[in-house]
C-alpha positions in Angstrom: -22.9 1.8 30.4 -23.0 4.2 27.4 -24.5 7.7 27.3 -24.5 10.9 25.2 -23.2 14.0 27.1 -23.6 17.7 26.4 -25.6 17.3 23.2 -22.9 15.2 21.6 -24.0 12.9 18.8 -21.7 10.2 20.0 -22.1 7.9 23.0 -19.4 7.6 25.6 -18.6 4.7 28.0 -18.9 5.1 31.8 -17.4 2.6 34.1 -19.8 2.0 37.0 -17.6 -0.4 38.9 -16.5 -4.1 38.9 -18.4 -7.2 40.0 -18.6 -8.7 42.6 -17.4 -5.6 44.5 -20.3 -3.7 42.9 -23.5 -5.6 43.2 -26.2 -5.7 40.5 -28.5 -3.5 42.6 -25.8 -1.0 43.3 -24.9 -0.9 39.6 -28.5 -0.1 38.7 -28.6 2.7 41.3 -25.3 4.1 40.0 -26.5 3.9 36.4 -29.8 5.7 37.3 -27.9 8.5 39.0 -25.6 8.9 36.0 -28.5 9.0 33.6 -30.2 11.7 35.7 -27.0 13.8 35.9 -26.3 16.5 33.3 -22.6 16.5 34.0 -20.1 14.2 32.3 -18.2 12.5 35.0 -15.2 12.3 32.7 -15.0 16.1 32.4 -15.0 16.4 36.2 -12.1 13.9 36.4 -10.2 15.8 33.7 -10.7 19.1 35.6 -9.0 17.7 38.7 -5.8 17.0 36.8 -2.7 19.3 37.1 -1.5 21.2 34.0 1.1 18.5 33.3 -1.5 15.8 33.7 -3.8 17.7 31.4 -1.1 18.0 28.7 -0.4 14.3 29.0 -4.1 13.6 28.9 -4.6 15.6 25.7 -1.7 13.6 24.1 -3.6 10.4 25.0 -6.7 11.4 23.2 -7.7 9.8 19.9 -7.9 13.2 18.1 -4.4 14.1 19.1 -3.0 10.8 17.9 -5.1 11.0 14.7 -3.8 14.4 13.7 -0.3 13.3 14.5 -0.8 10.3 12.3 -2.2 12.5 9.5 0.8 14.7 9.6 3.4 11.9 9.8 1.9 9.3 7.6 -1.1 10.2 5.6 0.3 13.4 4.2 2.9 11.4 2.3 0.4 8.9 0.8 -0.9 8.8 -2.7 -4.5 9.4 -1.6 -3.6 12.0 1.0 -6.5 14.4 0.4 -9.1 11.7 0.3 -7.8 9.8 3.4 -7.4 13.1 5.4 -11.0 13.9 4.6 -12.2 10.5 5.9 -10.3 11.1 9.2 -11.6 14.7 9.6 -15.2 14.0 8.8 -15.7 10.4 10.1 -13.1 9.0 12.5 -12.1 12.1 14.5 -15.7 13.2 15.1 -16.6 9.6 16.2 -13.6 8.9 18.5 -11.8 12.1 18.9 -12.7 13.0 22.5 -12.0 9.5 23.8 -8.7 8.2 25.2 -6.8 5.8 23.0 -6.7 3.3 25.9 -10.4 3.3 26.6 -11.5 2.5 23.0 -12.3 -1.2 22.7 -12.9 -3.5 19.8 -16.6 -3.5 20.6 -16.6 0.3 20.4 -15.1 0.2 16.9 -17.3 -2.6 15.6 -20.4 -1.0 17.0 -19.7 2.3 15.2 -18.8 0.6 11.9 -21.9 -1.5 12.1 -24.2 1.5 12.7 -22.5 3.8 10.2 -21.7 1.4 7.4 -22.8 -2.3 7.7 -26.4 -1.4 8.4 -26.5 0.5 5.0 -24.7 -2.2 3.0 -21.4 -0.3 2.9 -19.1 -3.2 3.9 -16.1 -1.9 1.9 -16.2 1.5 3.6 -16.4 -0.3 7.0 -13.3 -2.3 6.1 -11.5 0.8 4.9 -12.2 2.7 8.1 -11.1 -0.3 10.2 -7.8 -0.4 8.3 -7.3 3.3 9.1 -7.9 2.8 12.8 -5.8 -0.4 12.9 -2.9 1.5 11.3 -3.2 4.4 13.8 -3.0 2.0 16.8 0.0 0.2 15.4 1.8 3.4 15.2 0.5 4.6 18.6 1.8 1.4 20.3 5.2 1.9 18.6 5.4 5.5 19.8 4.1 4.6 23.2 1.2 7.0 23.0 -1.5 7.1 25.7 -0.4 4.0 27.4 -1.7 1.8 24.6 -0.3 -1.7 24.7 -2.9 -3.6 22.6 -4.6 -2.8 19.2 -8.4 -2.8 19.7 -8.8 -2.9 15.9 -6.9 -6.2 15.6 -9.3 -9.0 15.1 -12.2 -6.7 14.4 -12.3 -7.7 10.7 -13.6 -11.1 11.7 -16.4 -9.4 13.7 -17.3 -7.3 10.6 -17.4 -10.4 8.5 -19.8 -12.1 10.9 -22.1 -9.0 11.1 -22.1 -8.5 7.3 -25.2 -10.3 6.0 -24.9 -10.9 2.2 -27.9 -12.2 0.3 -27.6 -14.3 -2.8 -28.9 -11.3 -4.8 -26.2 -9.0 -3.3 -23.5 -11.6 -4.1 -24.7 -11.7 -7.7 -24.6 -7.8 -7.9 -21.1 -7.8 -6.5 -19.9 -10.4 -9.0 -21.5 -8.4 -11.8 -19.8 -5.2 -10.7 -16.4 -7.0 -10.8 -16.9 -7.6 -14.5 -18.7 -4.4 -15.4 -17.6 -2.5 -18.5 -19.4 0.4 -20.1 -20.3 -0.4 -23.7 -20.2 2.1 -26.6 -23.7 3.4 -26.0 -23.0 3.9 -22.3 -19.8 5.8 -23.1 -21.7 8.1 -25.3 -24.4 8.6 -22.6 -21.6 9.2 -20.0 -20.1 12.0 -22.1 -23.4 13.5 -22.8 -24.3 13.4 -19.1 -21.2 15.3 -18.1 -22.5 18.3 -20.1 -25.0 19.0 -17.3 -22.3 19.3 -14.7 -20.1 22.3 -13.7 -16.9 22.7 -15.8 -14.6 21.4 -13.1 -16.4 18.1 -12.5 -17.1 17.7 -16.2 -13.4 18.0 -16.9 -12.4 15.6 -14.1 -14.9 12.9 -15.2 -13.8 13.2 -18.8 -10.1 13.0 -17.9 -10.9 9.8 -16.0 -12.2 8.2 -19.2 -9.5 9.6 -21.5 -6.5 8.8 -19.2 -7.7 5.7 -17.4 -6.3 7.3 -14.2 -7.3 6.4 -10.7 -9.8 8.7 -9.1 -7.4 10.4 -6.7 -4.7 10.7 -9.4 -7.1 12.8 -11.5 -9.0 14.8 -8.9 -5.7 15.8 -7.1 -4.0 16.7 -10.4 -1.8 19.9 -10.0 -0.7 22.4 -12.5 2.9 21.8 -11.5 2.7 18.2 -12.8 2.2 19.3 -16.4 5.1 19.5 -18.9 3.2 21.2 -21.8 6.4 21.5 -23.9 6.7 17.7 -23.9 2.9 17.2 -23.7 3.3 15.0 -20.6 1.5 14.7 -17.2 4.2 13.7 -14.7 2.8 12.1 -11.5 5.4 11.8 -8.6 5.8 8.5 -6.8 4.1 9.8 -3.7 0.9 10.2 -5.7 0.9 6.7 -7.1 -0.6 3.6 -5.6 2.4 1.7 -6.8 4.8 4.1 -5.2 6.5 4.7 -8.6 6.5 7.8 -10.6 4.3 7.7 -13.7 4.1 9.7 -16.9 0.9 10.1 -19.0 1.1 11.3 -22.6 -1.2 14.3 -23.2 -3.4 14.1 -26.3 -5.2 16.8 -28.2 -8.5 15.6 -26.7 -7.1 15.8 -23.1 -5.7 19.3 -23.7 -9.0 20.4 -25.0 -10.8 19.1 -21.9 -8.2 20.8 -19.6 -8.5 24.1 -21.5 -12.2 24.3 -20.7 -11.6 24.0 -16.9 -11.6 27.4 -15.1 -8.5 28.0 -13.0 -9.0 29.2 -9.4 -6.5 31.8 -8.3 -4.2 30.6 -5.6 -5.1 26.9 -6.0 -2.4 24.4 -7.0 -5.1 22.0 -8.2 -6.4 21.7 -11.8 -9.8 20.5 -10.6 -10.4 22.8 -7.6 -13.4 22.3 -5.2 -15.3 25.0 -3.4 -13.0 25.1 -0.4 -9.8 25.4 -2.6 -8.9 21.7 -2.3 -9.3 19.0 -4.9 -12.8 18.5 -6.3 -15.0 15.8 -4.9 -16.6 13.2 -7.1 -18.6 11.6 -4.4 -22.0 9.8 -4.3 -24.0 12.9 -4.9 -22.1 13.7 -8.1 -22.3 10.0 -9.2 -26.1 10.0 -8.6 -26.5 13.1 -10.7 -24.4 11.6 -13.4 -26.4 8.3 -13.3 -29.7 10.2 -13.6 -28.4 12.2 -16.6 -27.1 9.0 -18.3 -30.5 7.4 -17.8 -32.2 10.4 -19.4 -29.7 10.3 -22.3 -30.6 6.6 -22.7 -34.2 7.4 -23.1 -35.2 6.4 -19.6 -33.9 2.8 -19.9 -32.3 1.1 -17.0 -28.5 1.2 -16.7 -26.6 -1.4 -14.8 -24.8 -0.1 -11.7 -21.2 0.9 -12.3 -18.5 2.9 -10.5 -16.1 5.6 -11.6 -13.2 3.1 -11.1 -14.8 1.1 -13.9 -13.6 3.7 -16.3 -10.1 2.3 -16.0 -11.5 -1.1 -17.1 -13.3 0.6 -20.0 -10.1 2.0 -21.3 -8.2 -1.2 -20.8 -10.9 -3.2 -22.6 -11.2 -0.6 -25.3 -7.4 -0.7 -26.0 -7.5 -4.5 -26.3 -10.4 -4.2 -28.8 -8.3 -1.6 -30.7 -5.4 -4.0 -31.0 -3.1 -2.4 -28.3 -0.6 -5.0 -27.0 -1.0 -6.4 -23.5 2.2 -4.9 -22.1 1.6 -1.4 -23.5 -2.0 -1.4 -22.3 -1.0 -2.4 -18.8 1.7 0.3 -18.8 -0.9 2.9 -19.7 -2.7 2.0 -16.5 0.5 2.2 -14.5 0.3 -1.4 -13.6 3.6 -2.8 -12.4 5.0 -5.8 -14.2 5.7 -8.8 -12.0 8.2 -11.6 -11.8 11.4 -11.8 -13.8 10.0 -9.5 -16.5 9.8 -6.7 -14.0 13.5 -7.2 -13.1 14.9 -7.1 -16.6 12.4 -5.0 -18.6 13.0 -1.4 -17.6 11.6 0.2 -20.8 8.9 2.8 -20.1 7.1 2.3 -23.4 6.4 6.0 -23.6 6.3 6.2 -27.5 4.1 3.1 -27.6 1.9 4.4 -24.8 1.5 7.8 -26.5 0.3 6.0 -29.7 -2.1 3.8 -27.7 -3.5 6.7 -25.8 -4.1 8.7 -28.9 -5.8 5.7 -30.5 -8.1 5.3 -27.5 -8.9 9.0 -27.2 -9.7 9.2 -30.9 -12.0 6.2 -30.5 -13.8 7.8 -27.6 -14.6 10.9 -29.6 -15.8 8.8 -32.5 -18.1 7.0 -30.1 -19.3 10.2 -28.6 -20.1 11.6 -32.1 -21.9 8.5 -33.1 -19.2 7.6 -35.8 -17.7 4.5 -34.4 -18.7 2.1 -37.2 -15.3 2.0 -38.9 -13.4 0.8 -35.8 -13.5 -2.3 -33.6 -16.3 -1.3 -31.1 -16.7 -2.3 -27.5 -19.7 -4.6 -26.8 -23.0 -2.9 -27.5 -26.1 -3.2 -25.4 -28.0 -6.4 -26.0 
């Protein structure tokens, strides 16, 4: 049976016994007693342990394994700040006080279904499942908590069964996969950022000007800038590809950065309220969408995501005549096949020219003077 204890928001499993040693009538009576009790039987069991047992028990908790995983693995990943935030705000509160060995696939799937699938957030459910699965793989390898099997293994199939996708939602998903902001929408986007605070305004505009990934821009640090060479140098640990990347800085980018206030003691260019990297989550996106709609005169705007700004730049460069290889290099996409083996040129001069061309185009669009260049598709 499952029950909440001590005002906790999360339910916890209680083993009543095993059939047939425990009859149905006895199970009902035991369950009723547990429901009427105000004491968590798990805490009584923990209190009876010796100090050595208590230490071992703490090490077997999900929270302990999770924080160890954050320190050993996540801290070295490209999206470290974002992923750490997901663990600290979602997974550790959900499973932290449970033992690794007592968490089942049903426990995980039930949580993901309630938290994400019921609200149409299938991708977030998959992401969280990937996090838990990776933790258990490492816990098994390190022999933590007596875990011998990964409860998250095979849970993806359960999520797929529980995800009900209508024809309409399939059409929306397909449309999002092809979504590109047109020139009008780029102008409205830029205008909409005016209503945001300087930090978020700067981060959003840099997403459009650089074509960078969300975490690459929001976790940008002052140490990564080489102003003498007008370069933004991203180390390999911050890149999805695991390879260092250099972004040429244009006059437009430097102007955006100059308008962002610097927080004393923070290494980040775009610093949030708590001193960490700024968040551009759903609340900011909703505010941005509302401002864009207002700039559009109240007309409806098709759904889009901040990641689409990378596609906007890539499509815009193609429309401006930038070559395929150079445009892909601007997005830090890795070449594949035999080309990747023999072509080691970084195309920095070509990428600088392409980026300057794209940034100049964006400003012409923003100022309503894009008639003399090849435009992106306009609204029908």
